[in-house]
N, C-alpha and C positions, 0 to 999 in steps of 0.2 A: 716907513719901512721900505718902500720901493726906492727911495732916494739912495740908501746905502747900497742896495743891490746894483743900481745903475752905475754908481761910482766904482764899484768893484769890477763890473764888466768893462768900464773904460780903462781901468788900470790893466786888466788882462789883455785888452786889445792893444794897448800901447806896448806892453812887453812882447806880445806876439809879433807886432810889426818890427820891433828891434831885432828879435831872433831871426825872422825871415830875411830882413835886410842884411844881417851879418852872414847868414847862410848863402846869400847871393853875392855879396861884395867880396868876401874873402877869396873865393876861388877865382873871381874875375880879376881881382888885384894881382893875385899870383900869376895868372895867365898873361896879364899885361907885362909884368916884369920879365917873364920868360920869353916873350916875343920881342922884347926890346923897347916897349913903350913904357911911359911912367906909370907906376902902380895906381896913383889916384884916378887914372882914367876908368878904373874899375867901378868907381862911384856912379858912372853913367848908367849902369845897369838898373839903378833905382828910378830912373826917369822914364815914364811911359812913352812909348813910340821911339824915343831916343835909344832905348835899350835894344830895340830890334835893329835899328840902323847900326848901332855899335857892334852887335853880333855879326852882321854882314860885313862891316868894315874889318873886323878881326879875321873873318874867314877868308876874305878875298884880297886883302892888301898884302903888299910886300912887307914882310916883317924886318925891322931894323936888325934884329939878331941874326937874320939869314943873309944879309947883304955881304957880298964878298968884295974885299978891297983889291 
């Protein structure tokens, strides 16, 4: 009886992780494209500690979209 409950909780946990991941990646993907960086850089938000460095990088770097020729 407990086995089926455990597998149900694992499935719910997996779905929850996918939803949270999508809720984080989609806005950062869009942010990267708007600032002139490739969209897949938004996936860095899923990596612990790298995500903090990535946020600081976006906040304080010169954006390619703002460069004047």
